[in-house]
N, C-alpha and C positions, 0 to 999 in steps of 0.2 A: 474507576467507574463501577463501584459496587452496585449490585442490583440492576445492571444494564446488560441486556443480551449482547453477546459478542458481535453479532451482525450490526446492532445499533451502535455499539461502541466504535466499530470500524467506520461507519458513516460519520460519526462525530469527529473522529480523528482525521479523516480525509478532509472534512470541512475546516477544522481548526488549523491543521498543518499546511494545507495546500489550496484551500478554497474550492475543493471539488464538491460538487453537488450532484446527487442522484437524479436521473430523469424518470425512469420507470422501474417498477418491480422491486422485489425484495433482494437484498444482497444474497449471493450464492456462496456458500463455503467452498473454497477451492483448495484448501490445504493448511497444513500447520508445520512449524519447524521450531527447532531450538538452536540457539547459537549464543556465543559469548560476545557481548558488546563491550568495547573498551571505553571506559568512562573518562571524563576530563582529567581525573586524578591518576589515570594510568591503570586502574584496577579493572578486572573483568567482572561483568555482571551477567549472570545467566538470564537469557531472555527466552520466553516461549511466545511465539507469534501465531495467531490465527489469521488466515488470509481469506478475504472475501472479494468477489468481483460484483460490479454493478454497472449499469449503463450511465454514462455521463457524456457531456458535450463540450464543456469548456471550464476554465478556471475563473472564479470570481476574482475581481481585483482587490476586494476588501475582505479580509478574514482575520481571525484572532492572532495567528502567528506570522502574519505578513512581514517579510523582511528578514526572517530568521534563517532562511535558506534560499538557495537559488533554484528556481523551478523552470521547467520547460517540457513541453510535450515531445515525446520521441516515439518512434515505431517500436514494436515489440522486439525486433531483432537487435536494435540499438540498446534497448533496455536490458536485454539478456547479456549483451557484451559488457555493459557498464556496471552491472550489479556488484556491489561490494560484499554481499552475502551470497556465496556460491550455492548455498542450500536453496535459494529462491529460484535458481535457473531451471530445475526440472519442473517446478510448478508453473512457471511462465511458459515453458515449452509445451506442457500439457494443455494449458489454456489456449495456446496458439493452435494446436492440433484440433481442439474442440471448437475452433472459431469463436472463442469467447473474448478475444481481444482484437482490437483494430490493428491492422498492419500498417 
């Protein structure tokens, strides 16, 4: 997404991958991390991720990548327990302390 602000790219990705739509306000940058993603061929790909939070209410039933992954809403404590990237846990815990995620 060349020439797209990181916050706008986050909104686009949330819509395309999960049908998430913003309600109000601009996305707030809440952290960044680097990790190695294991690709389908078994190789590691270094990833740099920028994370943004924004207000949302529900998932749309129709979105571009529908059916490519299993989706469900969970509380923040469940999300923290289930994360596959342990580097995300401190960021979610900080958002929880700041009351920027629904419990």
